[in-house]
N, C-alpha and C positions, 0 to 999 in steps of 0.2 A: 483456475485461480478465482473464479467467481465465488467459491466457497469461502475464500479468505475475505473477500469484500463483504459477504453476508455476515460472517463471524465478526468482522470489525464493526459493522453497523449495529449488531446486537450488543457488542461491548460498549459502543458509544451510547446506545439507549440506556444501558445499565448505569453508565457513568453519569449521564445527564440526570438520572434520578438521584444520584448522590450529590452532585454539584459541589465537589470539593477538589482541592489540589491533587489529592491522591488519585482521584478518578481521572483528572486531566492528564496526569503523568502516565497512567495506565493506557489511556487512549493513544497518547503520543508514542509510547513504546510499541503498541500494537501496530500503529501506522508505519513505524520504522521497520518492523518485522515484515509487514506485508510488502513494503517497497523492496526490501532485501530479497524476499522470495521471488519477486518478479525479476529482479536483477539476476539472480541465480538461474532462473529459467531461461532468460535471454542469453546468458553465457553458454548454457547447455545447447540451445538451438544453434548458436554460432559455431560452437565446437563440433557439433555433429556434422555440419555441412562445410567446415573449413577446407578449402582447396578443391571442393567438389563443384559440380555443374550448377548446384542450387545455392551457392555461397551468397550471391547478391540478394536472393529472395530471403534467405535465412537472416541476413543482416537487417533487412527491412522489417522482418517479423520481430527480431530482437529489439530493434529500435521502438517498435510499437509496444512491445511488452514493457520496456523501460519507461516509456511515456505513460502508460496506463498505471503502472505501479507508483510513479511519481505523482500522478493526478490523484489517485486514491489517498496517498500519504498526505498530500497538501490539503485535500478536502477534510480528512479526519483531523489533521492538526488545526485547521481553521475552526472547525466545530469544537475541538477541545479547548481552544483559546477562549471560546465563549463560555465555557463552564464556570470559570472564576468570575466572569463579568455578569452572569445571570443572577438577578436578585433572588434571594432565598426567602 
């Protein structure tokens, strides 16, 4: 998933260069997609271990994935919010 974070950072960099609402929207859409991908991976981890001896560990790993995805999304959205407030 680190590739997604790197991609999102690159998109944010491009968006910052543009400093317009379209760029902000693009960053926010990317942030949401990243969060959803972490959520999907977490669901997969849980499903693979459901009912098995590693179920508790899988739930912990899934929770960590969800938290990481949410953190990345929030960070990117906060930075995107600054796009429109940055003087041109």
